[in-house]
N, C-alpha and C positions, 0 to 999 in steps of 0.2 A: 348176712353180707352175700350178695350174689357172687358165684365164681364167674372170672373174666372169661370172655368168650375165646375160644381158641379156633384160630384158622384153620386147624386141622378138620374141625368139626363141619366145615362149609364146603360147598362144592367148587367156591371160586372166591379170590380175592375180593372180588365185588360183592358177592353173599355176605362175605364176613365183615366187611366195612359197611354195607348196609345195615345190619343188625346193629352194630356199635353204634353208626350214627344215628339211628332211630332211637336207641337208648339215651345218648347224649342229649338230643334235641328235647326229648320228653325231660329229663334230668334238669335242663337249664330253661324248661318251660317256654321254649322257643318253637314255634311252627314256622316252616319253610315250604315254598311251593315244592310240587312234585320235582319239576325240572331242576329247582337249586339243588335238592337232597341229591338227584342222581348225578349233578354237576360236582358236589362234593363227595359223592362217592367215588368218582372218577378221579378227582384231584388226589384222595386218600391212596387209590390205587398207583396212580403215576408215581408219588413219590415214594411207595413202598418199593418201586423198582427204578427209580430214576435217581440222577444224581442231583446234588445241591451244590451249587458251585459258590465260590466266594467272591465273584466278580461283584462291586457294587451295583445293586438295582438301578440306582438313579444314573449309571453311565449305560446301562443297557437303554434306558430311554432317550439319553442324550443322544446316542448314536443312531437312532432311527428318526431323526428330523427329517422330514421331506420325503419319506418313502413309506406310504400309506400301510402297505402290505406289512412291511416289518416291524411297522408302529404297532399294528393291532396285535402282532404275535408278541411282541414285547411287552404290550400293556397287560396282555394275558398271564405272561409269565410273572411279572413283577407282582401282579395281583395275587396270584395262586402262592408265589413263593414268600411273599409277604404274610399271607394267611397261615401258610403251614408254619413256618418258621415261628411265628409269633405263638401259635396255637401249641407247638409241640416244645419249643425251646425258650417261652418266656422268663423261665427262672435264671437260665445261663444271660438270657438279655440283659437282664437288670443289673450283671455286673460288667457291663462293657459299654464303651463309649455311645453306641448306637444302640439305645433303649427300645423298648416294645412300641412306645409311641410314633417312633419315626417309621416302623413298620406299619403300624395301624394307620397312620396318616398315608404314607405312600402308597398302601394296597388299596386302600378306599378310594384314594384319588386315580388311581389307575383302573379300577372296575368303574368308575363314574365315567372317565373319558371313554373307556371301551364300549359302556353302554350308549353312551352319545354317539359315537361312531357307527355302532350298529343298530341304530334306530331304524325301528320297523321290522326287524328280524326277529325271531322266537329267542335268541340269545339276549336280547337287550333288557327281559323281565329279569333273568338270571342276574346280570350283572348290576342292573339297578339293585334289586335286593341284595345282593353282595356288599356293594358300595354303601348303601344306607344302614346297614345292620352289621357292619364289619367287626364292631367290638364283640357282639353278639356271638357271631360265628367264631371268632378268635376263641369264646369260653367253651363253644360246643367242641372245637377241635382240641381244646386242652383237657376236656372231658373225655374224648376220644383216647386221648393219650395214656389218661389214667387208667382206662379201663384196660387198655392192652397189656398183656403180660410180655414183658420184654426180656424175661429171663435173667441171665445172668449179669445184668450192667444196667447203670442209669445212663439212658440214652443221652440226656442232655449234659451230664457231666462227661461222659465219653465225647461227644461233639465239640465240647469247649475245649476239652484236652487236645483234640486233633487240630482246631484252629489255631492253638496256641504252639503246638510242637509238629505238625505234620508227620506224626509218628506212624509208621507202617503198620506196628502192632495195633496200635488204636484204630486206624483206617480197617484193618481187617476185622477187628471186634465189631466196628460199626456196620461193616458188611453183613456179618454173621446175624446181627440184631435187624437186618432189612433197611439200614440207611446207607445209600451210597453217596460218597462224596467226590469231589473232584475240585481242583485248583492248581495253580502254577508250581509243581515242584512238590517236594516233601521237606523242603528246606524250611527251617524256621523263618518266619517273616520278621526281616531286620527292622 
């Protein structure tokens, strides 16, 4: 069994994720365009340092009706968040009311609409590919997650606990593992 790659061995977060992504694509038997590979590396790098909000993704879309610029931004965020959450936290989602299929359908639809809105641009090909092969890319990100050495904690379990408790200690552990979370207050949802 190969030793999982370490981010310390790489010149940048992007170089680390590029190597891990290449291994995952090969292991999953999936080829992607170079632009899509770079997009996914960027997505992984962004979520390594970005916050995952607990605002319902469907509300993000509903709040952008009639504003094209905001709609494009929201579609990208919904597609990216759906892909990342489903790839990295699928085990946790299976025990929730909103399961992985919801995120797969929502993310795929967001990328499909985004591709349509960006017709003729270089980004259209990337969003078309992500939309059409969304479940396969979820598998790739799940493989990326499996390759990464998260250290002293199961990220999915910690994230699930944070969703339920809003514990400051759990939030600090998630941050130490590279997952930033945010949401309304630290109080347990009623």
